[in-house]
N, C-alpha and C positions, 0 to 999 in steps of 0.2 A: 504494497500500500505506499503511497505516496505521502510526505510526511504532510498528516492533517493532526496534528494533537488532541485539537478538539473536537475530534469526529469519532462517536463511537461505533466502529467498524460492522459491529454484527448488526447494525439497523441500518447500513448505508447504502440504498439501491445505487446498482449498476444498470441502468436501461440497457435493452436491447432490443434489436427486433422480433427475437427469438418470444422474447417473455411479453413482448405487445399483440404477440397472437394469440386471438380470443381461445377461452380453452374450450367454448360450448357457444355456437352461432346462434340467437334466436331466432324462430321462424314465424314469430307472429307478428301483425302489424307494430308498427310504433305507434307507441300510446302518446298521444299530447293533450296536454292540458291548456287551456285557453282561454285568457282573465282580460276582461277589459275594465273602466276606468269611469261611467258613470250610470246616473241613475234616469239620464233624462228620458222621456219619451222617445224620440227622437236620438239617438245617442251614435257619435259620430265615429267614438270610438267601437261600441258596439257593430257597428256597421261594419265598421272597416275589420274587426276578428270575425264578424261571420263569411265575410270574404276569403279571409284566412283560409279561414277552416274548408270550405267548400275548394280550397286547392288542394289544402292537407288531404283529404275525401280521395279527389283527384291522383294525389300522390301514393295514396295504398295504405293512408294511418289511419288511425281509431280517434275519435277526437270525443273530448268533452267539453260543455263550454259552460262554466260556473257563472250561477247568475249571483251577482253579489247583493241584489235587494235580499232585506231584512240579517245579513252580516254585521253582527252588534261592532263599534268600536274596542280594540287591542284592548284589554283588562276590564272589560264595562260586564266581560260574562265571563262565566265560566268553559271552560275547553273543551267540554262535553255538548256545549251550547250545537244543537243540529245542524246548523250552517257553517259551523265551524269547524266539528266533527266532517261534515259532507268535502267539505274545501282539505282539509288535510287527508283525509283517505283518498282526494280523485290525487294528490299531490304525489303522494305515496305510490298510486297507482301508474303514475304517469313517467314515461321516459323524456319527456322533452316539453317544454312550456312555452308558450305565445303571453308577451306581455303586452296592452295596448292602451294607452294613458290619454287623455286629452291633455292639452297644456295647460297651466292653470297660475297666472300670475309668475309665468316663466319656471314653472317646476311640473310635478306632477299631480295629478288631484288626489285628494284625500281617502277616495273610496279605493284606488288600486295600490296606495299604501297600505290603508287597512285589510285586504287581503293579503300583501304580502307577510307584513307584520305578524299575522296570526300562522304563518309558517315557523316551526322553531326551526332553530338548527338542529336539533337533535330531540327526539320524543321516545322514553321509552327504546334504548338502542337505537331506535332509527332513526337517520335524517333524510327527511320527507324531500331536499331541495339538492341536495350533493351530489355533483356528477352528472344531473339530469343538462341538457343544453336548454339553451335559452335563444328566443328573437324576441325583439323588440319593437315597438311601434308606437307611430304617436301622432295625433292629431291635431289640428290647430286652426284658429277661428282666423287669425291672421297671416301672415308672413309666411315662409319657411324659416323655420327653427329646430333645433335639435337640442334643446333645455331637454325635452320629457326623457329623449332615450341615453340621452348621457346620464340622467339620472336613475334612469332605469340599469345600466348597465353597472353603474356602479351596485346598486343594490344587488344584480345578478352573481358580481363578485364578491360583496358578503357572504350570499347564500351558497358559496360554493358551486358555482352551476358554469356551465360550461357554455361561453355567449357566446357569438355566433358571430362574424366579423359583418355582414350587412346588416341594413336595418333598415324602415320604410317610414316617412316623415309626409306628411299628405296636409300641405299648406290650405287654406280656405275649403275647408272641408266638406262645408255647405255648398259648393260650386262641385264636389267630384262626386256627388252619387244622386242617382235617379228617384223620382218620386216614391218607388215602388222598393228604396234600399240599396239598390245593386250599383256598382261602383262604376264610374264611368269609363272607360278605355281610354289609355295612353300613357305616357312615362311613369303616373305615378304609378296606376294599377302594373304597370310593367315590372316596376321594382316590388311591388307585393309578390308578383310570380317570383322572382329573382329571390328574396329573403325566403321564402317556405319551402322553395325546391332548394335551398343550403339549408335551410334547420332540417330536411327530412336524410340529406346526407351526412350531415353531422351526428345527425342521432343514430340511424345503420352504422356510421363507422365509431361510435365513441360505446352504445349502450353494455355490450358483451365486453368491456374495457372498463367501463367507468370506475367502480371500484379501485382498481390497477392505478388509473390516472391521478385520480386524486386521495392516493395513499403518501402519507406525508413523514417524511425521517423524523420531524421533532415528538408524533404521535406513537410512531413505534419504538421510540427511545422511552419515553415517557409510558408508554403500558408495557414494553417490555417483551416487544415482538420481534421479528428476526423482518429484515429486507425481504420482500417478497420476489423469488427468483435470481437470488443472489449464493450463487455456489460457494463462497467465503463466507456467508452469515454463520452458519452453527461455530465455522470454526474458531472465528472470530469470539462470538458470543462463548465459548469453552475457553478461550485464551482470556478473555475479559474476567469470567469469574474465576479462574484459576489466580492471578495478579492481584483480585480484592481480598 
């Protein structure tokens, strides 16, 4: 081992292509949960979310759209509240998420934030967001902006999700949807197609490897776990125990 005196060798992974090979390839359709951030009767974030769902279904996914109506504010109800339990169950079921928020005062809406805040980093040994893919979208009443998607990206990182590079931002959303709720054709619609296509690709690529991709050295060290796939781990652990 290279001179790394501060590293516990038994817990240090050495990533290789062989380790990244999926041990088991899932055959079921990718499972995608979609969240939107407005309760308005004609919610453009909901309309954009439903447009995204149609594309995901075309790409062979199984989808669930969570209705945030009736979801209490975080800490205003117990975790076994029916809407909270529903949201958490759907997140655990999912392999990828789509988050779509209107831009409110230069940020995301409280509705979308409440949904994210109800998803714990860990519950009963289960992490309902870690390792899942994430696509972010926003709608704006005015000109092009990326404030909401940037905030959603920050939250996705905090929730330890794999946020895809592409994103969708729809300015003047009230001009981009027909009366029947369908999105009009054009470059903004094409970007939504791009984002959903990319989400499916990343989900298929990572879902059978997500546990390994988000496995951390610091956590392995704290929990006394060997590095996955490391041929040196067992010997290093024995050496450390002998020196203790």
